[in-house]
PASEBA-1860 file (N, C-alpha, C; in nm, 3 decimals):
! residues 289
1> MAYRFSAK> 9.681/12.545/10.252/9.619/12.414/10.278/9.713/12.327/10.362 ~ 9.660/12.218/10.416/9.738/12.130/10.502/9.827/12.038/10.418 ~ 9.915/11.966/10.490/10.004/11.869/10.427/9.922/11.745/10.392 ~ 9.852/11.753/10.279/9.770/11.641/10.233/9.731/11.666/10.087 ~ 9.705/11.557/10.017/9.646/11.569/9.884/9.498/11.606/9.900 ~ 9.447/11.676/9.801/9.309/11.721/9.805/9.239/11.684/9.676 ~ 9.111/11.654/9.687/9.032/11.628/9.566/9.026/11.751/9.477 ~ 9.060/11.868/9.532/9.059/11.992/9.454/9.185/12.007/9.368
9> DPTVTDGV> 9.288/11.925/9.394/9.408/11.930/9.309/9.372/11.873/9.172 ~ 9.390/11.948/9.064/9.353/11.896/8.931/9.427/11.768/8.894 ~ 9.556/11.761/8.929/9.637/11.643/8.899/9.731/11.617/9.016 ~ 9.795/11.502/9.015/9.895/11.473/9.118/10.010/11.573/9.108 ~ 10.049/11.609/8.987/10.155/11.709/8.970/10.118/11.839/9.041 ~ 9.996/11.883/9.023/9.951/12.005/9.089/9.953/11.990/9.241 ~ 9.909/11.873/9.288/9.908/11.850/9.431/10.048/11.849/9.491 ~ 10.140/11.780/9.425/10.277/11.774/9.475/10.341/11.912/9.474
17> RRIAAEEF> 10.324/11.985/9.366/10.382/12.119/9.360/10.326/12.210/9.468 ~ 10.195/12.200/9.493/10.134/12.282/9.597/10.190/12.247/9.734 ~ 10.192/12.117/9.766/10.241/12.075/9.897/10.388/12.113/9.914 ~ 10.469/12.091/9.811/10.610/12.126/9.818/10.628/12.275/9.839 ~ 10.552/12.356/9.767/10.564/12.502/9.782/10.532/12.544/9.925 ~ 10.431/12.481/9.986/10.395/12.514/10.123/10.507/12.475/10.220 ~ 10.571/12.361/10.198/10.679/12.319/10.286/10.801/12.410/10.271 ~ 10.835/12.446/10.149/10.948/12.536/10.130/10.918/12.675/10.186
25> AAIEAALS> 10.792/12.718/10.177/10.754/12.847/10.236/10.768/12.842/10.388 ~ 10.735/12.727/10.447/10.750/12.711/10.592/10.896/12.719/10.633 ~ 10.984/12.659/10.553/11.127/12.667/10.580/11.173/12.812/10.574 ~ 11.135/12.882/10.468/11.176/13.021/10.452/11.125/13.107/10.567 ~ 11.001/13.085/10.608/10.943/13.164/10.716/11.019/13.141/10.847 ~ 11.053/13.015/10.874/11.125/12.985/10.997/11.264/13.048/10.996 ~ 11.335/13.033/10.887/11.472/13.084/10.881/11.479/13.235/10.883 ~ 11.375/13.301/10.836/11.378/13.448/10.829/11.315/13.515/10.951
33> DPAMPAAR> 11.266/13.435/11.046/11.200/13.491/11.164/11.305/13.533/11.267 ~ 11.323/13.664/11.289/11.429/13.707/11.383/11.399/13.671/11.528 ~ 11.273/13.644/11.559/11.237/13.612/11.697/11.250/13.463/11.728 ~ 11.268/13.380/11.626/11.273/13.236/11.647/11.414/13.193/11.686 ~ 11.430/13.120/11.797/11.563/13.072/11.837/11.622/12.980/11.730 ~ 11.754/12.976/11.725/11.822/12.894/11.625/11.782/12.747/11.635 ~ 11.767/12.697/11.757/11.730/12.556/11.773/11.594/12.528/11.712 ~ 11.502/12.623/11.724/11.370/12.604/11.665/11.376/12.612/11.513
41> KVHESRKA> 11.459/12.702/11.460/11.477/12.710/11.315/11.525/12.576/11.260 ~ 11.621/12.518/11.330/11.675/12.388/11.287/11.566/12.282/11.290 ~ 11.490/12.278/11.399/11.385/12.177/11.413/11.280/12.190/11.303 ~ 11.231/12.310/11.280/11.127/12.330/11.179/11.179/12.301/11.039 ~ 11.303/12.340/11.012/11.359/12.318/10.878/11.382/12.171/10.849 ~ 11.438/12.099/10.946/11.461/11.957/10.926/11.330/11.880/10.914 ~ 11.230/11.919/10.991/11.100/11.854/10.984/11.038/11.872/10.846 ~ 11.049/11.992/10.791/10.992/12.018/10.658/11.065/11.938/10.551
49> TKRLRALL> 11.197/11.924/10.561/11.269/11.846/10.460/11.230/11.699/10.468 ~ 11.203/11.648/10.587/11.157/11.509/10.600/11.020/11.490/10.536 ~ 10.933/11.588/10.555/10.802/11.580/10.491/10.814/11.583/10.339 ~ 10.906/11.664/10.288/10.928/11.671/10.144/10.982/11.539/10.090 ~ 11.074/11.479/10.162/11.130/11.352/10.115/11.025/11.242/10.116 ~ 10.937/11.242/10.217/10.829/11.142/10.220/10.733/11.164/10.103 ~ 10.706/11.288/10.070/10.621/11.320/9.955/10.682/11.267/9.826 ~ 10.812/11.285/9.810/10.880/11.238/9.690/10.886/11.085/9.684
57> RLTAAAFP> 10.905/11.020/9.798/10.906/10.873/9.798/10.768/10.818/9.762 ~ 10.665/10.886/9.807/10.530/10.840/9.776/10.502/10.846/9.626 ~ 10.554/10.946/9.558/10.524/10.969/9.416/10.641/10.935/9.324 ~ 10.740/10.865/9.376/10.862/10.839/9.299/10.837/10.758/9.172 ~ 10.734/10.673/9.171/10.706/10.590/9.053/10.673/10.676/8.932 ~ 10.625/10.798/8.956/10.587/10.887/8.846/10.687/10.999/8.822 ~ 10.797/11.001/8.898/10.892/11.113/8.890/11.035/11.058/8.889 ~ 11.096/11.043/8.771/11.232/10.989/8.764/11.335/11.071/8.841
65> GAPAEIAA> 11.308/11.198/8.861/11.403/11.283/8.933/11.395/11.273/9.083 ~ 11.304/11.189/9.134/11.284/11.182/9.279/11.411/11.143/9.357 ~ 11.486/11.040/9.315/11.604/11.002/9.394/11.704/11.116/9.412 ~ 11.728/11.191/9.306/11.823/11.302/9.315/11.772/11.412/9.409 ~ 11.643/11.441/9.401/11.587/11.544/9.488/11.586/11.499/9.634 ~ 11.556/11.372/9.657/11.560/11.318/9.793/11.701/11.329/9.850 ~ 11.800/11.294/9.770/11.939/11.300/9.816/11.980/11.444/9.847 ~ 11.939/11.538/9.763/11.973/11.678/9.785/11.912/11.729/9.915
73> LRDAAASL> 11.788/11.694/9.941/11.722/11.737/10.064/11.785/11.670/10.187 ~ 11.819/11.542/10.174/11.883/11.471/10.284/12.017/11.535/10.319 ~ 12.097/11.567/10.219/12.227/11.627/10.244/12.214/11.766/10.306 ~ 12.116/11.841/10.260/12.096/11.976/10.316/12.059/11.966/10.464 ~ 11.968/11.875/10.498/11.927/11.859/10.637/12.041/11.808/10.724 ~ 12.124/11.719/10.667/12.236/11.664/10.743/12.336/11.771/10.784 ~ 12.343/11.878/10.708/12.437/11.985/10.742/12.400/12.053/10.873 ~ 12.277/12.033/10.919/12.232/12.095/11.044/12.234/11.997/11.161
81> SALRDKGA> 12.288/11.877/11.141/12.278/11.773/11.244/12.349/11.811/11.373 ~ 12.462/11.882/11.364/12.534/11.921/11.486/12.450/12.015/11.570 ~ 12.380/12.106/11.504/12.293/12.198/11.576/12.173/12.123/11.633 ~ 12.121/12.029/11.560/12.006/11.953/11.605/12.040/11.870/11.729 ~ 12.155/11.802/11.727/12.189/11.711/11.835/12.209/11.783/11.967 ~ 12.267/11.901/11.963/12.288/11.975/12.087/12.155/12.007/12.153 ~ 12.060/12.057/12.074/11.929/12.088/12.129/11.856/11.965/12.179 ~ 11.867/11.855/12.105/11.798/11.731/12.143/11.852/11.676/12.274
89> LSETLARL> 11.983/11.685/12.294/12.043/11.635/12.417/11.992/11.714/12.538 ~ 11.986/11.844/12.525/11.940/11.928/12.637/11.794/11.901/12.669 ~ 11.710/11.889/12.566/11.568/11.863/12.588/11.546/11.725/12.650 ~ 11.621/11.626/12.604/11.606/11.490/12.656/11.649/11.484/12.801 ~ 11.758/11.549/12.834/11.804/11.552/12.973/11.699/11.615/13.064 ~ 11.637/11.724/13.019/11.536/11.792/13.101/11.415/11.703/13.126 ~ 11.377/11.621/13.027/11.258/11.536/13.042/11.279/11.420/13.139 ~ 11.403/11.385/13.165/11.431/11.269/13.250/11.410/11.298/13.399
97> EMPADIET> 11.405/11.424/13.436/11.386/11.463/13.576/11.491/11.397/13.666 ~ 11.616/11.416/13.629/11.728/11.370/13.711/11.734/11.455/13.840 ~ 11.801/11.404/13.943/11.832/11.491/14.057/11.902/11.618/14.007 ~ 11.869/11.731/14.068/11.913/11.860/14.016/12.064/11.869/14.000 ~ 12.140/11.816/14.097/12.285/11.831/14.087/12.341/11.749/13.971 ~ 12.284/11.630/13.946/12.330/11.548/13.834/12.293/11.614/13.701 ~ 12.170/11.662/13.690/12.127/11.727/13.565/12.213/11.849/13.535 ~ 12.244/11.926/13.638/12.326/12.047/13.617/12.465/12.011/13.566
105> RIGKAISR> 12.527/11.912/13.627/12.664/11.876/13.587/12.666/11.817/13.446 ~ 12.567/11.733/13.414/12.562/11.678/13.278/12.534/11.789/13.178 ~ 12.442/11.878/13.211/12.408/11.988/13.120/12.526/12.076/13.090 ~ 12.604/12.109/13.190/12.722/12.192/13.169/12.824/12.121/13.081 ~ 12.842/11.992/13.104/12.939/11.916/13.025/12.895/11.908/12.879 ~ 12.766/11.886/12.856/12.716/11.880/12.719/12.734/12.013/12.649 ~ 12.705/12.121/12.719/12.719/12.254/12.659/12.862/12.280/12.615 ~ 12.957/12.236/12.695/13.098/12.256/12.657/13.139/12.167/12.541
113> RRAVSAAE> 13.097/12.039/12.547/13.138/11.944/12.444/13.072/11.971/12.310 ~ 12.949/12.020/12.314/12.871/12.039/12.191/12.861/12.185/12.150 ~ 12.949/12.266/12.201/12.941/12.410/12.176/12.955/12.441/12.026 ~ 12.864/12.525/11.977/12.870/12.575/11.839/12.857/12.726/11.848 ~ 12.952/12.797/11.792/12.950/12.943/11.802/12.829/13.001/11.729 ~ 12.791/13.121/11.770/12.679/13.189/11.704/12.710/13.212/11.557 ~ 12.836/13.244/11.528/12.876/13.269/11.389/12.865/13.142/11.306 ~ 12.907/13.028/11.363/12.898/12.901/11.291/12.752/12.860/11.271
121> SRRLLAAF> 12.670/12.884/11.373/12.529/12.854/11.360/12.467/12.935/11.246 ~ 12.498/13.063/11.240/12.445/13.147/11.132/12.493/13.099/10.997 ~ 12.620/13.058/10.989/12.675/13.011/10.862/12.603/12.885/10.814 ~ 12.582/12.791/10.906/12.516/12.666/10.869/12.371/12.691/10.825 ~ 12.302/12.778/10.895/12.164/12.808/10.859/12.156/12.882/10.726 ~ 12.251/12.971/10.700/12.252/13.044/10.573/12.279/12.949/10.457 ~ 12.371/12.854/10.475/12.400/12.757/10.370/12.279/12.669/10.344 ~ 12.212/12.628/10.451/12.091/12.548/10.435/11.983/12.628/10.362
129> ADDAASAA> 11.969/12.755/10.395/11.869/12.839/10.328/11.895/12.846/10.178 ~ 12.021/12.855/10.139/12.054/12.857/9.996/12.016/12.725/9.929 ~ 12.047/12.614/9.996/12.013/12.483/9.940/11.860/12.467/9.928 ~ 11.788/12.514/10.029/11.643/12.502/10.026/11.583/12.588/9.916 ~ 11.638/12.708/9.896/11.587/12.796/9.790/11.610/12.734/9.653 ~ 11.724/12.671/9.634/11.751/12.605/9.506/11.654/12.491/9.482 ~ 11.631/12.411/9.586/11.538/12.299/9.574/11.395/12.349/9.548 ~ 11.358/12.460/9.611/11.224/12.516/9.590/11.205/12.559/9.445
137> GRASEWSF> 11.311/12.617/9.389/11.302/12.656/9.249/11.282/12.538/9.157 ~ 11.351/12.429/9.185/11.334/12.308/9.103/11.195/12.248/9.123 ~ 11.146/12.253/9.248/11.017/12.191/9.278/10.902/12.253/9.200 ~ 10.914/12.381/9.168/10.806/12.447/9.094/10.794/12.393/8.952 ~ 10.898/12.318/8.908/10.896/12.260/8.773/10.883/12.109/8.775 ~ 10.869/12.049/8.892/10.854/11.904/8.898/10.734/11.861/8.813 ~ 10.754/11.755/8.735/10.647/11.706/8.649/10.641/11.554/8.658 ~ 10.522/11.500/8.660/10.502/11.357/8.684/10.439/11.292/8.561
145> DRDGWKAI> 10.489/11.173/8.527/10.445/11.108/8.403/10.325/11.015/8.423 ~ 10.270/11.012/8.543/10.146/10.939/8.569/10.057/11.027/8.655 ~ 9.930/10.995/8.658/9.838/11.073/8.739/9.752/10.979/8.823 ~ 9.681/11.037/8.918/9.590/10.961/9.001/9.661/10.854/9.083 ~ 9.589/10.745/9.105/9.643/10.639/9.190/9.770/10.576/9.131 ~ 9.783/10.576/9.001/9.903/10.518/8.938/10.030/10.592/8.979 ~ 10.016/10.718/9.014/10.132/10.795/9.058/10.165/10.772/9.205 ~ 10.065/10.730/9.282/10.080/10.721/9.427/10.086/10.578/9.478
153> GPGLAKGY> 10.005/10.489/9.419/9.991/10.354/9.470/10.121/10.277/9.486 ~ 10.209/10.274/9.384/10.333/10.198/9.400/10.420/10.247/9.515 ~ 10.429/10.379/9.531/10.509/10.434/9.640/10.450/10.404/9.776 ~ 10.315/10.405/9.785/10.251/10.374/9.912/10.278/10.229/9.952 ~ 10.260/10.136/9.858/10.285/9.995/9.889/10.431/9.971/9.923 ~ 10.521/10.035/9.851/10.665/10.019/9.879/10.699/10.073/10.017 ~ 10.646/10.189/10.050/10.674/10.248/10.181/10.623/10.161/10.294 ~ 10.503/10.105/10.277/10.447/10.018/10.381/10.530/9.890/10.394
161> RRFADALT> 10.572/9.835/10.279/10.652/9.713/10.282/10.786/9.738/10.353 ~ 10.849/9.850/10.323/10.977/9.882/10.387/10.958/9.902/10.538 ~ 10.847/9.961/10.576/10.817/9.981/10.718/10.798/9.846/10.788 ~ 10.718/9.758/10.728/10.693/9.628/10.789/10.821/9.544/10.794 ~ 10.901/9.547/10.688/11.026/9.472/10.687/11.124/9.527/10.791 ~ 11.127/9.659/10.805/11.217/9.720/10.903/11.177/9.682/11.045 ~ 11.045/9.670/11.070/10.999/9.626/11.201/11.046/9.485/11.231 ~ 11.033/9.395/11.134/11.078/9.257/11.154/11.227/9.253/11.185
169> EARDARDE> 11.305/9.328/11.109/11.450/9.332/11.132/11.483/9.390/11.269 ~ 11.414/9.496/11.308/11.444/9.562/11.435/11.411/9.473/11.554 ~ 11.300/9.399/11.546/11.260/9.313/11.659/11.356/9.197/11.678 ~ 11.421/9.154/11.571/11.514/9.041/11.578/11.660/9.084/11.589 ~ 11.686/9.214/11.595/11.823/9.265/11.584/11.902/9.246/11.713 ~ 12.031/9.230/11.694/12.124/9.225/11.807/12.206/9.352/11.819 ~ 12.186/9.444/11.729/12.249/9.575/11.737/12.143/9.680/11.709 ~ 12.184/9.807/11.712/12.086/9.916/11.706/12.055/9.966/11.566
177> EPVHDLRK> 12.136/9.933/11.467/12.118/9.989/11.335/11.980/9.959/11.276 ~ 11.928/9.836/11.290/11.793/9.811/11.236/11.684/9.895/11.303 ~ 11.703/9.932/11.429/11.604/10.018/11.495/11.612/10.158/11.437 ~ 11.733/10.205/11.408/11.746/10.335/11.343/11.677/10.334/11.207 ~ 11.689/10.223/11.134/11.621/10.213/11.004/11.470/10.211/11.022 ~ 11.422/10.141/11.125/11.278/10.141/11.154/11.229/10.283/11.180 ~ 11.307/10.361/11.255/11.269/10.499/11.285/11.250/10.580/11.158 ~ 11.337/10.561/11.061/11.326/10.635/10.934/11.206/10.588/10.853
185> RAKDHWYQ> 11.186/10.457/10.847/11.075/10.405/10.768/10.940/10.438/10.834 ~ 10.937/10.440/10.966/10.814/10.479/11.037/10.781/10.625/11.009 ~ 10.883/10.709/11.001/10.860/10.850/10.972/10.799/10.866/10.833 ~ 10.852/10.795/10.735/10.794/10.800/10.600/10.648/10.754/10.602 ~ 10.623/10.643/10.671/10.487/10.589/10.674/10.391/10.687/10.740 ~ 10.432/10.749/10.847/10.348/10.847/10.915/10.318/10.966/10.823 ~ 10.421/11.021/10.759/10.400/11.136/10.673/10.312/11.100/10.553 ~ 10.329/10.981/10.500/10.245/10.942/10.386/10.100/10.920/10.429
193> TLLLRGVF> 10.080/10.878/10.553/9.944/10.871/10.607/9.883/11.010/10.615 ~ 9.962/11.107/10.659/9.914/11.245/10.664/9.878/11.295/10.525 ~ 9.961/11.263/10.426/9.935/11.308/10.289/9.804/11.253/10.236 ~ 9.765/11.134/10.280/9.646/11.068/10.226/9.528/11.068/10.323 ~ 9.537/11.144/10.431/9.430/11.135/10.530/9.297/11.191/10.479 ~ 9.301/11.269/10.372/9.178/11.321/10.316/9.090/11.215/10.253 ~ 9.143/11.095/10.227/9.060/10.992/10.161/8.953/10.937/10.254 ~ 8.978/10.944/10.386/8.881/10.897/10.485/8.925/10.953/10.621
201> PDVMDGYA> 8.902/11.082/10.645/8.957/11.147/10.764/8.920/11.080/10.895 ~ 8.798/11.028/10.908/8.756/10.967/11.034/8.847/10.852/11.074 ~ 8.898/10.779/10.977/8.988/10.666/11.004/9.134/10.711/11.001 ~ 9.171/10.785/10.900/9.311/10.818/10.877/9.368/10.913/10.983 ~ 9.285/10.998/11.041/9.336/11.087/11.145/9.381/11.008/11.268 ~ 9.303/10.907/11.305/9.344/10.823/11.417/9.467/10.741/11.384 ~ 9.472/10.693/11.262/9.588/10.615/11.217/9.713/10.702/11.218 ~ 9.698/10.828/11.173/9.812/10.920/11.173/9.856/10.953/11.316
209> AAGERLCD> 9.761/10.964/11.407/9.796/10.991/11.547/9.881/10.878/11.604 ~ 9.847/10.754/11.568/9.928/10.640/11.613/10.066/10.644/11.551 ~ 10.073/10.684/11.423/10.203/10.697/11.358/10.289/10.803/11.423 ~ 10.227/10.913/11.462/10.302/11.019/11.530/10.355/10.970/11.664 ~ 10.272/10.897/11.737/10.313/10.842/11.866/10.431/10.746/11.848 ~ 10.424/10.663/11.745/10.535/10.572/11.716/10.663/10.650/11.689 ~ 10.654/10.752/11.606/10.773/10.830/11.572/10.828/10.903/11.693 ~ 10.740/10.950/11.780/10.787/11.016/11.903/10.863/10.918/11.991
217> DLGDWRDL> 10.811/10.797/12.006/10.880/10.698/12.090/11.014/10.657/12.031 ~ 11.019/10.638/11.900/11.146/10.603/11.836/11.243/10.720/11.840 ~ 11.191/10.842/11.829/11.277/10.959/11.842/11.333/10.971/11.983 ~ 11.250/10.943/12.084/11.299/10.944/12.222/11.407/10.838/12.241 ~ 11.384/10.719/12.185/11.484/10.612/12.194/11.617/10.658/12.134 ~ 11.611/10.723/12.020/11.732/10.771/11.954/11.802/10.879/12.038 ~ 11.725/10.976/12.088/11.784/11.086/12.164/11.840/11.037/12.298 ~ 11.772/10.942/12.360/11.824/10.885/12.484/11.954/10.810/12.458
225> GLLEAEVS> 11.965/10.748/12.340/12.091/10.683/12.304/12.204/10.783/12.288 ~ 12.175/10.897/12.228/12.276/11.003/12.218/12.320/11.050/12.356 ~ 12.221/11.068/12.444/12.253/11.114/12.580/12.333/11.008/12.656 ~ 12.297/10.883/12.638/12.369/10.773/12.704/12.515/10.772/12.661 ~ 12.540/10.788/12.531/12.677/10.790/12.482/12.752/10.911/12.536 ~ 12.683/11.024/12.546/12.747/11.146/12.596/12.787/11.131/12.743 ~ 12.696/11.078/12.824/12.724/11.061/12.966/12.835/10.958/12.987 ~ 12.837/10.855/12.904/12.940/10.751/12.917/13.080/10.805/12.895
233> QLTARQLG> 13.091/10.915/12.822/13.222/10.973/12.792/13.268/11.077/12.894 ~ 13.181/11.111/12.990/13.219/11.211/13.089/13.322/11.153/13.187 ~ 13.414/11.235/13.228/13.517/11.193/13.322/13.462/11.195/13.464 ~ 13.535/11.129/13.556/13.495/11.128/13.697/13.492/11.269/13.753 ~ 13.579/11.355/13.703/13.580/11.494/13.750/13.455/11.569/13.703 ~ 13.409/11.537/13.584/13.292/11.605/13.531/13.163/11.561/13.599 ~ 13.155/11.434/13.639/13.030/11.384/13.693/13.047/11.302/13.820 ~ 13.142/11.211/13.820/13.158/11.123/13.936/13.096/10.988/13.909
241> AAHAEEAL> 13.160/10.882/13.959/13.119/10.746/13.927/12.977/10.715/13.974 ~ 12.944/10.755/14.097/12.811/10.723/14.150/12.701/10.796/14.073 ~ 12.726/10.923/14.042/12.629/11.001/13.967/12.615/10.947/13.824 ~ 12.726/10.906/13.766/12.722/10.852/13.631/12.640/10.723/13.628 ~ 12.660/10.639/13.728/12.586/10.513/13.734/12.436/10.539/13.746 ~ 12.398/10.635/13.831/12.256/10.666/13.846/12.198/10.723/13.718 ~ 12.272/10.815/13.655/12.222/10.877/13.532/12.206/10.774/13.422 ~ 12.307/10.688/13.405/12.299/10.587/13.299/12.188/10.487/13.325
249> GRISKARR> 12.163/10.455/13.450/12.053/10.365/13.483/11.919/10.424/13.446 ~ 11.899/10.553/13.476/11.773/10.619/13.442/11.756/10.628/13.290 ~ 11.864/10.660/13.222/11.858/10.672/13.075/11.824/10.537/13.013 ~ 11.893/10.433/13.057/11.871/10.300/13.001/11.728/10.253/13.023 ~ 11.674/10.278/13.141/11.536/10.237/13.172/11.437/10.312/13.083 ~ 11.456/10.442/13.067/11.366/10.521/12.982/11.376/10.478/12.837 ~ 11.495/10.441/12.796/11.515/10.400/12.658/11.445/10.267/12.629 ~ 11.455/10.172/12.721/11.388/10.043/12.703/11.236/10.062/12.698
257> RALRRAFR> 11.185/10.149/12.783/11.041/10.175/12.784/10.995/10.235/12.652 ~ 11.072/10.331/12.599/11.035/10.394/12.472/11.031/10.292/12.360 ~ 11.128/10.200/12.358/11.132/10.101/12.251/11.019/10.000/12.264 ~ 10.985/9.962/12.387/10.871/9.870/12.405/10.742/9.935/12.357 ~ 10.722/10.062/12.389/10.602/10.131/12.341/10.600/10.137/12.188 ~ 10.715/10.165/12.131/10.725/10.176/11.985/10.690/10.044/11.918 ~ 10.743/9.934/11.968/10.715/9.804/11.908/10.566/9.769/11.919 ~ 10.503/9.803/12.030/10.360/9.773/12.045/10.280/9.848/11.938
265> TARRLASE> 10.310/9.974/11.919/10.237/10.052/11.819/10.269/10.005/11.678 ~ 10.397/9.980/11.651/10.439/9.942/11.516/10.376/9.810/11.473 ~ 10.363/9.714/11.565/10.302/9.586/11.530/10.160/9.604/11.481 ~ 10.088/9.696/11.540/9.951/9.721/11.497/9.946/9.792/11.362 ~ 10.032/9.889/11.345/10.033/9.963/11.219/10.080/9.878/11.102 ~ 10.162/9.778/11.129/10.215/9.693/11.022/10.147/9.557/11.016 ~ 10.023/9.548/11.064/9.957/9.418/11.075/9.895/9.368/10.945 ~ 9.884/9.455/10.843/9.830/9.414/10.714/9.944/9.378/10.618
273> SPDAYAAR> 9.911/9.306/10.512/10.007/9.288/10.405/10.015/9.419/10.325 ~ 10.127/9.446/10.261/10.137/9.569/10.180/10.029/9.578/10.073 ~ 9.997/9.465/10.009/9.894/9.467/9.904/9.757/9.499/9.962 ~ 9.725/9.442/10.079/9.595/9.468/10.141/9.585/9.613/10.185 ~ 9.693/9.664/10.242/9.693/9.804/10.285/9.673/9.897/10.166 ~ 9.749/9.875/10.059/9.739/9.961/9.941/9.600/9.951/9.878 ~ 9.541/9.831/9.877/9.409/9.814/9.819/9.304/9.890/9.898 ~ 9.315/9.889/10.030/9.219/9.960/10.114/9.227/10.110/10.089
281> IRAWWQLS> 9.350/10.165/10.086/9.365/10.309/10.065/9.324/10.346/9.922 ~ 9.351/10.256/9.828/9.310/10.282/9.689/9.158/10.296/9.680 ~ 9.085/10.207/9.746/8.939/10.214/9.741/8.888/10.346/9.796 ~ 8.949/10.390/9.905/8.908/10.518/9.963/8.947/10.635/9.874 ~ 9.064/10.625/9.811/9.109/10.729/9.718/9.008/10.745/9.603 ~ 8.969/10.633/9.547/8.877/10.638/9.432/8.740/10.693/9.472 ~ 8.697/10.666/9.595/8.569/10.719/9.641/8.576/10.869/9.669 ~ 8.694/10.918/9.698/8.705/11.059/9.738/8.754/11.149/9.626
289> H> 8.789/11.091/9.511/8.841/11.172/9.398/8.750/11.154/9.275
END
């Protein structure tokens, strides 16, 4: 089944266990696929852990063990960050369509600076696989002390409130940290929309598409920032002052555009009060269950 609650789930506990089992199975499948490149294994594994953490935040009011499980999944995913960043930098550089000579010189410099041996990559992925297997074993025993909307409603309202508050902070910020927090809260909100899209698919699918677009723009903003920092550290011998100026100008322009798009989408998604949003989804939940 898809990453969503279903009216066919007998209880919220059953639904959470089913969804978690599917996500852990996806991690195992990616890591054990000999044809899948390491960068793709990292991407799929980290994405699944984010979906699991959003699931736990949504149902945390009914599961006292949620904070510990969220922390364990966060730490496991963080162990792959070095592998993730190298791939993200290369992909972001390619999307910018720099002049060929500038892209080549930056790409070579990044490859040298961010080099991770094949043996180290295998070690990190194997350690992550062990952590994921342990978490999967615990997930099969997760039990929730509330059912129905009482298990989900508080987490949904809290997640929406954190998203809206993070947007306010990010729009008024003089540094980048609040935007990074918005990116995380937007990801939770998007995933929780996916989890609940079965309550009214005609509406929720479009809402989820907007959430995905927001997360893509904020992800681009983050990756462009990584690339900007990387290029700023290159020596004149590695790139040259004129080339560096052109590259940084293109990166900065693309980054500003991504953030403007993100704010436009986020303002619409966060236009309700948390109570009004939760009440609307609750009404649809009750009609569909």
